[in-house]
C-alpha distance (Angstrom), angle and dihedral (degrees) to the residues before:
residue distance angle dihedral
M1 . . .
F2 3.86 . .
S3 3.85 90.3 .
L4 3.82 87.2 67.9
F5 3.84 87.9 66.9
S6 3.78 95.1 47.8
I7 3.83 116.1 125.2
S8 3.79 93.3 -109.4
N9 3.84 91.8 52.2
I10 3.83 92.7 46.2
Y11 3.77 89.7 50.7
L12 3.89 90.5 54.0
I13 3.75 92.4 47.2
I14 3.82 91.4 49.8
E15 3.82 89.5 52.2
K16 3.87 91.9 52.4
I17 3.81 91.5 47.6
L18 3.83 92.5 48.2
K19 3.82 90.6 52.3
F20 3.77 91.9 48.9
I21 3.83 94.9 50.1
N22 3.82 91.0 43.0
S23 3.83 89.3 55.2
L24 3.80 91.2 56.7
F25 3.79 105.2 29.7
F26 3.87 101.0 85.6
L27 3.85 92.1 43.4
F28 3.77 91.3 54.4
L29 3.77 91.3 41.9
I30 3.82 92.1 55.9
I31 3.87 90.6 46.8
A32 3.83 93.0 48.3
L33 3.81 94.2 46.1
S34 3.82 89.9 48.0
F35 3.78 91.7 54.7
A36 3.79 93.1 41.5
L37 3.86 97.8 48.4
I38 3.77 104.9 24.7
F39 3.84 115.3 19.3
S40 3.79 101.7 38.0
P41 3.78 115.1 82.2
P42 3.80 126.5 -117.5
D43 3.82 116.2 -104.6
Y44 3.75 114.2 -99.3
I45 3.78 91.9 -126.3
Q46 3.87 106.0 24.1
G47 3.83 96.3 35.3
D48 3.79 115.0 -161.9
T49 3.83 91.0 -15.8
V50 3.84 86.7 84.4
R51 3.81 89.3 72.3
I52 3.83 88.5 79.1
M53 3.81 82.8 74.6
Y54 3.78 90.6 73.6
V55 3.77 90.3 65.6
H56 3.83 100.7 28.3
V57 3.83 100.3 52.2
P58 3.85 98.0 45.4
S59 3.81 89.7 45.8
A60 3.77 91.5 52.9
W61 3.86 91.8 47.3
I62 3.77 91.7 49.9
G63 3.83 93.4 46.1
L64 3.83 90.3 51.9
G65 3.78 93.1 40.9
C66 3.76 93.9 52.7
F67 3.84 94.2 49.4
S68 3.81 90.5 46.5
F69 3.77 90.1 54.3
I70 3.80 92.5 44.3
A71 3.78 92.1 49.4
F72 3.84 94.1 48.7
T73 3.76 94.8 45.7
S74 3.83 92.1 42.1
L75 3.87 87.2 58.6
I76 3.79 89.7 50.4
S77 3.78 91.7 45.6
F78 3.83 91.8 46.9
L79 3.83 92.1 51.5
F80 3.82 98.9 41.4
K81 3.82 103.3 23.0
I82 3.87 95.7 -126.9
K83 3.79 103.3 171.6
N84 3.82 95.7 -168.7
I85 3.80 88.0 66.7
F86 3.71 90.0 54.9
I87 3.84 90.1 56.1
I88 3.80 91.3 49.1
N89 3.82 91.1 51.8
K90 3.79 92.3 44.9
S91 3.79 87.7 57.2
L92 3.80 94.7 44.0
A93 3.80 102.3 45.1
P94 3.82 98.0 73.7
I95 3.84 90.3 50.3
G96 3.82 90.6 52.2
L97 3.82 89.9 49.0
L98 3.79 91.9 50.1
F99 3.85 93.5 51.9
T100 3.81 92.6 42.8
C101 3.90 89.4 53.8
L102 3.81 88.8 45.7
A103 3.85 90.8 52.3
I104 3.76 91.9 50.0
T105 3.80 93.4 46.5
T106 3.86 95.2 47.2
G107 3.72 88.5 44.5
A108 3.82 90.6 56.5
I109 3.82 90.3 47.3
W110 3.81 90.0 49.6
G111 3.83 91.9 44.6
K112 3.83 94.7 58.7
P113 3.85 98.2 67.1
T114 3.83 93.2 29.3
W115 3.86 102.0 45.1
G116 3.71 99.1 16.2
T117 3.85 94.0 -117.2
W118 3.79 137.3 76.3
W119 3.78 93.5 -134.0
V120 3.78 144.5 11.2
W121 3.82 128.5 175.5
D122 3.80 89.4 -113.5
A123 3.81 118.5 161.0
R124 3.82 93.8 -111.7
L125 3.78 94.9 45.7
T126 3.85 94.0 43.9
S127 3.83 92.3 50.3
M128 3.82 89.7 49.7
I129 3.85 89.3 53.3
I130 3.75 88.1 50.4
L131 3.87 89.3 52.3
M132 3.83 88.6 51.5
L133 3.83 90.3 52.5
F134 3.81 90.5 50.7
Y135 3.83 89.7 50.7
I136 3.86 90.0 50.0
A137 3.81 91.4 48.6
Y138 3.77 90.8 48.7
V139 3.78 94.8 49.5
L140 3.82 91.6 45.4
S141 3.81 91.1 51.2
L142 3.81 87.9 56.0
K143 3.82 92.8 47.1
L144 3.79 103.3 41.0
I145 3.86 103.3 36.1
R146 3.79 105.0 77.4
K147 3.83 98.3 -173.5
E148 3.80 104.6 86.0
D149 3.87 96.5 -150.0
Q150 3.80 91.2 49.7
S151 3.77 91.9 44.8
L152 3.77 90.0 52.2
K153 3.79 93.4 51.4
V154 3.77 95.1 46.7
S155 3.81 96.1 43.9
S156 3.79 91.2 46.4
L157 3.82 91.3 52.4
I158 3.80 91.0 48.8
A159 3.83 90.9 52.0
I160 3.80 93.9 46.3
V161 3.75 94.2 48.8
G162 3.83 90.6 44.0
A163 3.84 89.3 56.9
I164 3.79 88.0 73.5
N165 3.83 87.3 70.5
L166 3.86 93.6 56.1
P167 3.80 98.7 77.4
I168 3.85 88.3 41.8
I169 3.86 88.1 58.5
K170 3.82 92.0 45.9
Y171 3.87 97.5 47.7
S172 3.81 99.6 28.7
V173 3.85 90.9 103.2
D174 3.81 90.1 52.6
W175 3.87 98.9 41.3
W176 3.78 96.7 46.8
S177 3.81 139.5 31.4
T178 3.84 102.5 -102.5
L179 3.80 139.2 168.1
H180 3.81 89.1 -129.2
Q181 3.77 113.3 94.7
P182 3.85 120.9 -115.2
A183 3.80 119.7 -103.3
S184 3.81 112.7 -65.5
I185 3.86 94.4 -169.5
K186 3.77 114.2 60.2
I187 3.82 127.1 175.4
A188 3.79 96.9 -159.9
D189 3.80 97.4 35.1
N190 3.87 140.2 38.3
T191 3.78 115.0 -59.8
T192 3.82 110.7 -128.9
I193 3.83 96.6 -160.2
H194 3.85 116.9 98.7
P195 3.82 118.7 -116.1
S196 3.83 89.8 -119.3
M197 3.79 88.1 64.8
M198 3.82 97.0 31.5
V199 3.82 94.4 61.6
P200 3.87 96.0 54.8
L201 3.82 89.1 42.9
L202 3.84 91.5 54.8
L203 3.81 91.9 43.8
M204 3.87 90.9 52.9
L205 3.76 88.7 47.2
L206 3.83 89.3 54.3
V207 3.83 91.5 48.4
F208 3.77 90.3 50.2
F209 3.83 91.1 48.9
M210 3.82 88.6 52.2
Y211 3.74 91.5 49.6
C212 3.82 90.1 48.4
A213 3.82 89.8 49.9
L214 3.83 90.7 52.4
I215 3.79 94.3 49.8
F216 3.75 94.5 41.9
L217 3.80 93.8 49.3
M218 3.84 91.3 47.2
K219 3.80 90.9 50.7
Y220 3.79 91.4 45.1
K221 3.74 90.4 50.5
T222 3.81 89.3 51.9
E223 3.83 89.5 53.4
I224 3.79 90.2 51.3
I225 3.84 91.9 52.5
R226 3.89 88.0 48.6
I227 3.76 90.0 53.1
K228 3.79 93.0 47.1
K229 3.82 91.5 50.8
K230 3.84 91.4 48.2
N231 3.81 90.5 51.6
I232 3.88 91.6 48.1
K233 3.87 89.2 51.8
R234 3.83 90.1 52.9
L235 3.80 91.4 55.8
């Protein structure tokens, strides 16, 4: 049973998953881009500018989702000293940072024609910048602190403290008067986005998830190789 979770077996499983995702990724990418750029209608006010949404919204969701996962697992790792979680978070953090930066950048590009400015210190935008800074602090703590135990403690504390910002991002448009529109997609209420735009949005989200999985698994595989080399040197 436990041999299934040995480093060698995990490495082989990752290789198989990578091949599977690679075989489907470009097909789904073409389908998603076709819906986003061709089949979905322009907005009646924003026109074709609304198509930025198909990159901006999934990027923001993934950035928030990655940090939520890192914060939760960091708390578990901090309490129970589970080092494998640390490796997972180390592989995931740069991906979350990438998509948070992409969400901020595409938001600025979308804001120029919509709001008439690239940037405002709006509650939603400011809280996303704070999220990016927490990501940067987390990644730097992994890079600069050489002692693994100390790096684990510092990075976990950064993630746990950074989790305070997550509900602020979520509810900033409800708590304060902001330029950013309220949520259009609601689980517990009626969704205000039309199916003709919802389908390409979900397809792009799926493609982004597949890309995240590819990058994460490749980075995780690199960490496994590093651990194996370290163990060989100890022998």
